[in-house]
C-alpha positions as CSV (number, residue, x, y, z in Angstrom):
1,M,0.0,0.0,0.0
2,A,2.8,2.4,0.9
3,Q,4.5,1.7,-2.5
4,E,1.2,2.4,-4.3
5,N,0.9,5.7,-2.5
6,H,4.5,6.6,-3.3
7,D,3.9,5.8,-7.0
8,T,0.7,7.8,-7.1
9,L,2.4,10.8,-5.5
10,R,5.3,10.6,-8.0
11,L,2.9,10.5,-11.0
12,L,1.0,13.5,-9.6
13,R,4.2,15.4,-9.2
14,E,5.3,14.6,-12.7
15,Q,1.9,15.7,-14.1
16,V,2.0,19.0,-12.2
17,A,5.5,19.6,-13.5
18,R,4.4,19.0,-17.1
19,I,1.5,21.5,-16.6
20,E,3.8,24.1,-15.1
21,R,6.2,23.7,-18.0
22,Q,3.4,24.1,-20.5
23,H,2.1,27.3,-18.9
24,A,5.3,28.8,-17.7
25,A,6.2,32.2,-19.0
26,P,9.1,32.2,-21.4
27,H,12.4,33.5,-20.2
28,V,12.6,37.0,-21.5
29,S,15.7,39.0,-20.6
30,G,17.4,42.0,-21.8
31,T,16.2,45.3,-23.2
32,L,15.3,47.0,-26.5
33,P,17.9,49.8,-27.0
34,T,16.6,53.1,-28.2
35,G,19.9,54.0,-29.8
36,T,20.4,57.0,-27.6
37,P,23.1,56.5,-25.0
38,A,21.6,59.0,-22.6
39,I,18.2,57.3,-22.6
40,D,19.6,53.7,-22.6
41,T,21.9,54.5,-19.7
42,H,19.0,56.0,-17.7
43,L,16.9,52.9,-18.4
44,G,19.7,50.4,-17.7
45,G,20.3,49.4,-21.3
46,G,17.0,50.2,-22.9
47,L,13.3,49.4,-22.7
48,R,12.5,46.3,-20.8
49,R,11.4,43.4,-22.9
50,G,8.3,41.4,-22.0
51,A,6.6,44.6,-20.7
52,V,4.2,47.3,-22.0
53,H,5.3,50.9,-22.7
54,E,3.0,53.8,-23.3
55,I,3.7,56.8,-25.5
56,V,1.6,59.9,-25.8
57,G,2.1,63.0,-28.0
58,T,2.0,66.7,-27.3
59,G,0.5,69.4,-29.5
60,A,-0.5,68.2,-32.9
61,D,1.0,64.8,-32.0
62,R,-1.8,64.3,-29.5
63,V,-4.0,63.6,-32.6
64,T,-1.7,62.5,-35.4
65,G,0.8,60.5,-33.3
66,V,3.5,61.1,-35.8
67,R,6.5,61.7,-33.4
68,P,5.4,58.9,-31.0
69,T,5.0,56.5,-33.9
70,R,8.5,57.4,-35.2
71,F,9.9,57.0,-31.8
72,V,8.5,53.5,-31.5
73,A,9.5,52.5,-35.1
74,T,13.1,53.5,-34.6
75,I,13.4,51.3,-31.5
76,L,11.8,48.3,-33.2
77,A,13.9,48.8,-36.3
78,R,17.0,48.0,-34.2
79,A,15.7,44.6,-33.2
80,A,14.9,41.4,-35.1
81,G,11.5,39.8,-35.2
82,H,8.0,40.2,-36.4
83,I,5.7,43.0,-35.1
84,V,1.9,43.0,-34.9
85,W,0.5,46.5,-35.3
86,V,-3.1,46.8,-34.2
87,R,-5.2,49.8,-35.4
88,G,-8.7,51.0,-34.9
89,A,-10.9,52.0,-37.8
90,G,-10.0,55.5,-39.0
91,T,-6.3,55.4,-38.0
92,D,-3.6,55.4,-40.6
93,L,0.0,54.1,-40.9
94,C,2.4,55.2,-43.6
95,L,4.4,52.1,-44.6
96,T,6.7,54.2,-46.8
97,G,7.6,56.3,-43.8
98,L,8.3,53.3,-41.7
99,R,10.6,51.9,-44.4
100,Q,12.5,55.2,-44.4
101,L,13.0,54.9,-40.6
102,G,14.6,51.5,-41.1
103,L,11.6,49.3,-40.3
104,S,10.8,46.9,-43.1
105,P,7.1,46.5,-43.8
106,G,7.8,42.9,-44.4
107,R,8.2,42.4,-40.6
108,L,4.7,43.9,-39.9
109,I,1.4,42.1,-39.4
110,L,-1.2,44.8,-39.7
111,V,-4.5,44.2,-37.9
112,E,-7.5,46.6,-38.1
113,T,-10.5,46.3,-35.8
114,A,-13.2,48.4,-34.1
115,P,-11.7,51.0,-31.8
116,D,-13.3,49.5,-28.7
117,Q,-11.7,46.1,-29.6
118,V,-8.1,47.3,-29.8
119,G,-7.4,46.7,-26.1
120,P,-8.8,43.2,-25.9
121,L,-7.1,42.2,-29.1
122,A,-3.8,43.6,-27.9
123,E,-4.1,41.5,-24.8
124,D,-4.6,38.3,-26.8
125,I,-1.6,39.2,-29.1
126,L,0.7,39.8,-26.1
127,R,0.1,36.2,-25.1
128,E,1.3,34.8,-28.4
129,R,4.7,33.3,-28.9
130,G,7.2,34.0,-31.7
131,I,6.8,37.7,-32.2
132,L,9.0,40.6,-31.1
133,A,6.4,43.2,-30.3
134,M,2.8,44.4,-30.4
135,V,2.0,48.0,-31.2
136,A,-1.5,49.3,-30.6
137,D,-2.9,52.7,-31.7
138,L,-5.4,53.9,-29.1
139,R,-8.0,56.6,-29.4
140,A,-8.8,56.6,-25.7
141,P,-6.6,55.9,-22.6
142,M,-7.0,52.5,-21.0
143,T,-8.0,52.0,-17.4
144,L,-5.6,50.8,-14.7
145,S,-7.2,47.4,-14.7
146,A,-6.9,47.1,-18.5
147,T,-3.2,48.1,-18.5
148,R,-2.6,45.6,-15.7
149,R,-4.0,42.8,-17.8
150,L,-1.8,43.9,-20.7
151,Q,1.3,44.0,-18.5
152,L,0.5,40.5,-17.2
153,A,-0.1,39.2,-20.7
154,A,3.3,40.7,-21.9
155,E,5.1,39.1,-19.0
156,K,3.5,35.7,-19.7
157,G,3.9,35.7,-23.5
158,G,7.3,37.5,-23.5
159,V,6.1,40.0,-26.1
160,T,7.0,43.7,-25.7
161,G,4.0,46.0,-26.0
162,F,3.7,49.6,-27.1
163,L,0.6,51.7,-26.7
164,I,0.5,54.9,-28.8
165,H,-2.2,57.3,-27.7
166,Q,-3.9,59.2,-30.6
167,A,-6.6,61.4,-29.1
168,D,-9.8,62.0,-31.0
169,G,-9.8,65.2,-33.2
170,S,-12.4,66.7,-30.9
171,V,-9.8,67.3,-28.2
172,R,-7.3,69.1,-30.5
173,R,-8.0,72.4,-28.8
174,G,-7.5,73.1,-25.1
175,Q,-5.7,71.1,-22.5
176,P,-6.0,67.3,-22.8
177,P,-7.6,65.5,-19.9
178,P,-5.1,63.9,-17.5
179,L,-4.1,60.3,-18.3
180,P,-5.4,57.7,-15.8
181,A,-3.1,55.6,-13.6
182,S,-1.3,52.9,-15.5
183,A,0.3,49.6,-14.7
184,C,2.6,49.8,-17.8
185,Q,6.4,49.6,-17.3
186,T,7.0,53.1,-18.7
187,R,5.0,56.1,-19.9
188,W,6.5,58.5,-22.4
189,Q,5.6,61.9,-23.8
190,V,7.0,62.8,-27.2
191,G,6.4,66.0,-29.2
192,A,7.9,69.1,-30.7
193,A,10.1,71.4,-28.7
194,P,10.8,75.2,-29.3
195,C,13.7,75.9,-31.6
196,V,15.8,79.0,-31.1
197,L,16.8,80.3,-34.6
198,P,20.4,81.6,-35.0
199,F,20.9,85.3,-35.4
200,S,23.0,86.7,-38.2
201,T,23.7,90.4,-38.9
202,S,24.1,89.5,-42.6
203,S,20.5,88.2,-43.0
204,R,17.4,89.9,-41.8
205,T,15.5,86.6,-41.9
206,P,17.1,83.8,-40.0
207,L,17.2,80.4,-41.8
208,P,15.2,77.7,-40.1
209,G,17.3,75.2,-38.2
210,P,16.7,71.5,-37.5
211,A,13.5,70.7,-35.6
212,H,13.7,69.9,-31.9
213,W,11.9,67.1,-30.1
214,Q,11.1,66.9,-26.5
215,V,11.2,63.3,-25.1
216,D,9.9,62.9,-21.5
217,L,10.0,59.8,-19.5
218,L,7.0,60.6,-17.3
219,R,7.3,57.5,-15.1
220,Q,8.9,54.1,-15.0
221,R,8.3,51.3,-12.5
222,G,11.2,51.2,-10.1
223,G,13.1,54.1,-11.5
224,P,13.1,57.9,-11.8
225,A,11.6,60.1,-14.5
226,A,13.7,62.1,-16.9
227,S,13.6,64.6,-19.9
228,W,15.7,65.0,-23.0
229,T,15.6,67.5,-25.9
230,F,16.8,66.3,-29.3
231,E,17.6,67.8,-32.7
232,I,16.5,66.1,-35.9
233,S,17.4,66.7,-39.5
234,D,15.2,65.2,-42.3
235,D,17.6,64.8,-45.2
236,D,18.7,61.2,-44.6
237,A,17.0,57.8,-45.2
238,T,17.1,56.6,-41.6
239,L,16.4,58.0,-38.1
240,P,18.5,56.4,-35.5
241,L,18.7,58.2,-32.1
242,R,22.0,59.7,-31.4
243,M,23.5,62.4,-29.2
244,V,24.5,65.7,-30.6
245,A,28.2,66.1,-31.6
246,P,30.4,67.9,-29.1
247,V,30.2,71.7,-29.3
248,A,33.5,73.2,-30.5
249,D,34.5,76.9,-31.2
250,R,31.0,78.0,-30.2
251,S,29.3,76.1,-33.0
252,V,27.8,72.6,-33.3
253,A,30.1,70.3,-35.2
254,T,28.9,68.7,-38.3
255,S,27.1,65.4,-37.7
256,P,25.3,62.8,-39.8
257,S,22.0,63.8,-41.3
258,R,18.5,62.9,-40.1
259,H,19.5,61.7,-36.7
260,L,18.0,62.6,-33.3
261,H,20.7,64.5,-31.4
262,L,20.7,65.4,-27.8
263,V,20.5,69.2,-27.4
264,R,22.3,70.7,-24.5
265,P,20.6,73.6,-22.7
266,G,21.2,77.0,-24.2
267,S,22.3,75.7,-27.6
268,A,20.6,77.1,-30.7
269,C,19.6,75.5,-34.0
270,A,22.4,75.4,-36.6
């Protein structure tokens, strides 16, 4: 009898072990580098994999989501793997622009659904195996409980999630409503920053300089917030994130085109 009980207990333990292996979360380690040393150092190497990250725009980007989308695309272009991009009806995605940013459309699986189904569908996709990331274009912020479900799904499936907030056009004017609490790993705010034009006595009208971006890490779980200002030029085929070249002789040294460069306080557009 004792031997039978021992054998039964052993079989039960083996069965439980098989179930645990089948449902165990995959081992996901490492980060997704942004390509900007200042940001990656602050984050400890980059954005955490197997987690969900929120990005919201400022100004016109609250509605269009152009800069937040470019921010996400440049990060994903640096890593290998397929990406599922979920969009609600009425949103748009420029594949030519993504290709110019270094993200091949051949890596994308585009899914379009009703706006109120983006969140639930994103949760299901985060549980899938074999993909690098899931990107969801949202027209309305998700609740705390909804983001908690997404975060748990990302941790279980090992897929990195990105939520890009694109507000409805009706809120274009006035101050946007505050975002609700979130369980996501990080929350970012990306938009345009003021650009100081250089003054020249030889020209009454100053020439426009490169555009400036403001990238704010509003919050991260277990770490401090931070802010950076970048300079971007649009005459190259790619958009990796890089720090500005060192300042020499009171002028900004020449640097590769169409990169994001970190702007030091007090510097002017060149």
